[in-house]
N, C-alpha and C positions, 0 to 999 in steps of 0.2 A: 504494500500500500504506500502511495506517495505521501510524504509528510507535507503538512500545510505550512504556509509561511508563518513566521513568528512575528507578532506585532512588536513595534519598537518598545512599547511599555513592558510587555512580558519579557522581551529579549534583555532589557536592561536590568530587570529584577532577577532574572534567572541566575543560577549558580555559575558564575564566571570565575576563572582563575585570575589571581592578582599577584603582583610582585610583592614578595615579603620585604617589609621595610626594616624590621629589627632583627639583628643577628645575635648569636650567643658569643660571649667573650671567654677566652681561656683564663684560667686562674693565674694570678701573678706568680712569676718564677720564685723559687725558694731563695735564690742568692741575692735578691733585691728586697729592700724595705718597701712594702706597698704603701702607696698614697692612701689617704683617707678614702673610704668608700664613697662613691658619688651618690647623691640622693636619687631615689627613684622618681621618675616623671610619669605622668599619665600615659597610658598606651596610645600610640598614634592612631590606632583603629577607633579610638573613642572620640577623635576630633572630627566634627562634621565638616563637610565641604562647604565653601562659601555659598550663601544664598544667591541663586542666579535665576534669571528669567526662564520660563519654560522654553524647551527646545521647539523651534518652529517646525511646521510641516510643509513649508513652501520656501523654495530657495529665494524668491523675491523678498519675502519677509526677512530672511536671514541676512541678505546683503544690504538691507536697509537699516540694519542695527548699527549703533556706534561702535560696537566691538563684537566679534565672533571668532570662534576657534574651529579650525578644521584639522583633523588628525592627519598629519603629513605621513604618507605611507602607512597609515594606521599607528602613528606615533612611534617611529622606528628607533628612537632613543630609549624606549621602554620595553618594547616587545618585538619579536622577529618580524621584520617589515613585510607588508603586503600578504599577511596570512590572515585567515579567519580569526585566529586568536587575537591578533593585533587589532583588527577592526572591532571585535567585540569589546576588548578591554579599553580601547580609546573612547568608545561610546559610553561605556560604563563610567569612565573617569571624567566625563563631562564634555567631550567634544560635541559640537553641534552638528558636525558633518564629518565625513571621512573622505580621503583622497585615494583613488584607486588608479594605478597604472596598469595598462593592458598590453600584452603581447600575444601574438598568434603563433601556434605551433605549425609545423609543416603541413599537417592535415587539417588546419583551419580551426583548431580549438582555441578560444580566447581564454587566456589565463591571467591571473593577477601577478604581475612581475614588472619590475622597473627597468632593469638593464636589458640591452639587446642580447647579451651573452649570459650564460649561466655560471660564469666563473666565480663571481664574488660571493653569491649567496647559495648556489647549488653545488659548487665545487667541481663543475664540469666546464672546461674551456671550449664551449661550442655555442653557436648562435641558437637562440630559441627558435628562430624561423627554420633552422635545419634539423630540428628534433621533432619527433612525433609526440602526441600527447601520452602515448604509452611509455615512451622513454622519459619524458619529463615527470610524469606522475610517479615514477619509481624513485625519484630523487626527493630530498628534503631541504627545506630552508634552514640553513645553519648560520645563526648569528652569534655563536659562542665567542668568536674572537672580538666581538663588539660588546655583547651584553654579559658575558661571563661564562665560565667553563661549564656551569651546571644549567645553562639555558636549554630548555627542551628543543629538540628538532621538531619542525612543523611541516606538515604536508603542503605541497603546492596546490592552490585552489583554482578550479575553473571559475571564471567570472559568473557564469550562469548560476552556479551553486551558491556563491557568495551573495548574490543579489536575492536569491530565494531565502537564505538563512537570515540575513539582516532585516528582511521584511519590507513592506511597502511604505513605511513611514520614515525611513532613514534617508537623509540628504547625502548626496554623493557628488564629488567633483571627480570626473573621469577623463583619462587621457589615453590616446592611442600612441604608445611610445615608439612603435615602429613607423607610424605615419602611413601605413598601407591598409588599414582595416576600417576605414571610415564607414563604408556601407554596412558590413556585417555588424559593426559595433552599434551603429545607429539603429539598425533593424532589431537588435537585441534590446536596446533601450526602449524602442517603440512598443515592444511587447510587454513591458513592465507596467504594473498599475501606477497611475499618477505620474507617468514618466516626466512630463514637462514641468511638473511641480517639484520633482525630487532631484533631477539630474542637472549638473552644470557641465557643459562641454569645456574641457581644459586643453589648451595647446600653446605652443610657442607662437607668439603674436604674429610674426611675419608669414607663418604657414597659411595655406589656402583652404584647409579643410573646414574652417569656420563657416564658410558659406553654406555647405550642406547641412550643418547642424542648425544654423539659423533658419534655413528654409523649413526645417521640420519643427521649429518652434522652441528650441532649447536656448536657455541662457548660456552665455559663453564667457570664459575667463581667459584672457590672453596675457601671457607673461613675457617679459622682455628684459634685456639688460641695458646698460648705459649706451652701448653701441647703437641701439635703435631709438635713442631719445629724440632724434630729429624727425621721427615719424610719429611722434606722440599724438598730433592732431588726428592722424588717420586712425590710430588705434582707439582713440576716444570715441569715434563714431562707429567702430566695428564691434566693440565688446561691451558687455554689461558690467564686467569687473576687469580692472587692470592689475597685473601682477608684477612686482619688482622684488629683487632680492633684498634681504635685510641689510646686506653689506653696502647697498648703494648709498652714496653721499646724501646728507640731509637736504641740500638744495635741489637735488634731482627728485627726491621723493616729494618735496613740496610742489615741484612743477607738475608731477603726475597727479597729486591730490587736487591741485588747482583746476584740473579738467572738470571736476564735478562728478566724475565716474567713481564709484566705490573702488578702493584700492586694498589689495591683500598682499602682504609680504611673506616671503618664505626664506629660509626655514627658521622659525622662531624657537629659541631654546631657553632663554634667560629672562628673568624678571626685568633686568635692565633693558632688554629688547622691547618688552611690552610697554614700559614707561616711555622710552624714546619714541616708539612708533605712535603711541597715543598722542604725544605732543606734536607730532607731525601731521596728525589728522588721518592716520591709517586706521581703517575699520577692521579688516580681515587679517587673521593671524594663522598662517599655515604652519602648524605647530608639530614639531617632532618630539616634544617633551610634555605631552598632555598630563602624564602622571605626576609631574612636578608643578607645572604652571596652573593647571585647572583643578585637579583633584587636591594637590597640595596638602598632604597630611604628614607633617614633619615627625621624624623619629628622634629619640634622644641618644642613640648609639648607632654605630655603623652596622652594615649588613654583610660584611665581608665573609662571614661563615657560611652564608647561603650560596656562595659561588656565583652570585648574580648581582648585577649593578642595580642599586636602588634608584628610583626616579629622582632626578636632580643632581646626581653624581656624574660628573663629566670631566674628561681630560681637557686640558687647556689647548692642546694642539689639534683639536678636531678639524678646524677649518683648513689646515694645511696637510695633515697626515691622514685624515679620515679614520677608518676603523683601526689602522695600525697604531694609532695614538693611545689606545686603551691599555692601561696597565693590566697585569694579570691578578687573579684572585688565587689565594692558597687556602682553600676551605678548611683543611685539617689544622692549620695554624690560625684560622680566622683572621687572615691578613690580606692586605693589598700590597702587591709587589711592583715597584717601579724600577725598571731597568732600561734606561735609554742613555745614549751618549750625551744628549743635550740637556741643559736645565729645563725643568718642566714642573707643572703643578697639576693637582687634581681637586676639582671643586666638590665639596661635600654638601651639595645643596639639599640633600635629604634631611640634614640636621638643622636647617635654617628655618626660623619662624619669621617671615617678613613682618616688619614693623616692631619686632621685639629687639632686645639687646642681649648679646652673649654675656653670661656671668661666669661661666666656668667651662674649661676644656681640659679633658684628660686624654692622653694617648700614650702608646708605647711604640718606640722606634728601635729597630735592630738592623744592622748590616749582617745578613745571614751567612754570607760566604767570605767576604773580605771587606775591610775598611779601606776607603779610598785614601790615597796619600795626602789629599787636602780636599777642602770643600765642606759644605754644610747641607743639612736637611732640617725640616721642621714644619712650621705652620704659619701662614698669615691668617689672622683671626680678627674678629670684630669688624670685618669688612662691611662697608656701607653699600656694596653692590656685588652682583655675581657675574659681571661681564668678564670675558677673558682678556688677554693682552697683558700689558704691564711689563716691568723689568723681570727678565727670567721667566716670563709667562705666569707671574704670580698674581694676576688679576688687575684690572684697571679700576681701582677703587681706593678709598682711604681705609686704613686700619693699622694693625700692629703685626710685628713679625717676631716669632721665637725661632732661634736657630741653634742647632746642636752641631758643632764642628767636629771633624775627624780627630782633632787633637784634644778634645774634651772641653773646649771653650763653649760656654752658652751665652746667648746675648738676646736682648730685647731691643727692637728698633721701631720707629714710626714709618709707616708707608703713606705716601700722599700721591693720589692719582696713579697708583701702580709703580711708583718709584720709591725704593727703600732708602731711608736716610741714615745718618750716622747712628751708631749704637747709643741707646739711652742708658743701658746697664749691661754689665758683663760679669761673668763668674766662671768657675771651672768645676768639672766633675772628673771622675776617673776616666782616662782616655778609653773610649769604646773599643771593644775587641769583637772579632767576628763571632756571631751567634749569641752575644750577650745583650739582652734587651735593656733599654733605658726607658724608665717610665717618667712621664712628665705631667705636671699639673699646672694649669694657668688659671688664675683668678682675676676677674675684671670687676672693679667696683666703680662707683660714680667718679672717682678721681684718681685711681691708681690701678696698675696692672702688676701682678706678682707671679713669678714663675719659679717652680721648684723641679729639679731633676734628681733622680737617684744619685746619691753619693756626693751631693753638693749643697751649699747654702742657698737660700732663696735670693733671687734678684728682683728688684722693684724699680718702677718708673712711674712718673706722673702722666696722666692722660692729658694729651694736648687739648682735646675738646671733650669734656665730660659727657655732653649730650650727643656726641657724634658717632658713638660706636654702633656697629650694625651686627647682624646675626650670622654672616657668612664666614666660612672657613675654607682655606685651600691648603692641602698638604703639598709640600714641595721638596724637590731634589735640586740642588744648586751646584752641580759640578759637572765638568765635561769629560767624564769617564763612565764606563758601564758597570761599575760595581752596584749590585742591586741593593735597594733599601726596602724594608717592609714596615708598614704601619699597621697597628692593631689596637684593639680596645679604645677606639675613639668614641668619647662620650661627651655630651654637652649638657649644660643647664642654661636656659634662657629666661629672661625676666621682662 
């Protein structure tokens, strides 16, 4: 018997898998004096999502809103991209619509898949157009290198099956990535209930397929980059929504917004992105981090033991290195392992409560294999924003930095707009040795910051701006050699 379509309301209430936000921490090692036990905080599962307007059932109502979120690839920073699991979870997390990329196999089956090749997510260096559905369906979407070693493999889905499963009330932005499937894709959309109320035709703005979609009565979103800005007037009369990358300069985005056509930017990952785009008049957010920006249920400790990345945790080098920028998880040690030649950082957005202030940070640091000849690791904390960039990739925001050096020096410093200033306070601990963890506690009050590391006396400094401390943390490695460092038992208290 064929299954009936699931309504959006039933679909969202159903038992859907979610990313675990809180992990277990290993007990402190016997050869170190433990820091004071950190106070327990309410479980993140008990924090309600922000009150939001009901999800619309017509795309025209959606694009008329002052702000709306679309799950980019099903929110690929949180779940394996373009899978039914990703679409389900991003909708449950609060996305008002989902984005689906479509490719066709050699025998004409339309599947949910972004790349022209299967190399990145399917592990097969062949074009999708050269494989049959039987061949593709035998493969799995593997996002473990991006989302963590314990991320489940997911099946490749036929578009027809996904549309049936998500039901007739879900809004969808849909794109033919190969650019050769206009007619069969439109025919499939035409056969869906409420098709012209639910679907937005998505394409690169200079492409010609939009004419066929508009002739059939569909809304259309055209995306372009700065190279096509001289054709802005043409795009404004062709599309119902204009798309520009979040990396586009402010003055260019203002020009696009000034056309009066609703604008949607991609791909939005950070709270700083949301605030910046709102100030520029952008309504639509094509979001790859829905589990962080929309659902937003902060935890009080890391999730490293799960072997999966928590929503909001992101490597700083994602824009340049993509999936290869993700550090690895070591679940049996409940640790995050960073091993890159270049200085880098890792945003712990899952622990941040926007609008709150960081009061305490605990963490354990170990060089598991070898201590570098020089350099430092540590955390930038009480950051006022979550944007990447900054000196050594440690974030483009104001805050403070704690560093543990290879020779045993510890230091506190002020960071301003991503640039680390001179040390405010220094001290020493026993020089770290390979495999010997160092536990650190940092307390932040209204006027002071105090840091304690195993084997040393506390160091303190005055806060430059007592009311200016924020909730964000970045773990960092600041040396140009490949000795691995591991972070674990990262816990916070916010006020």
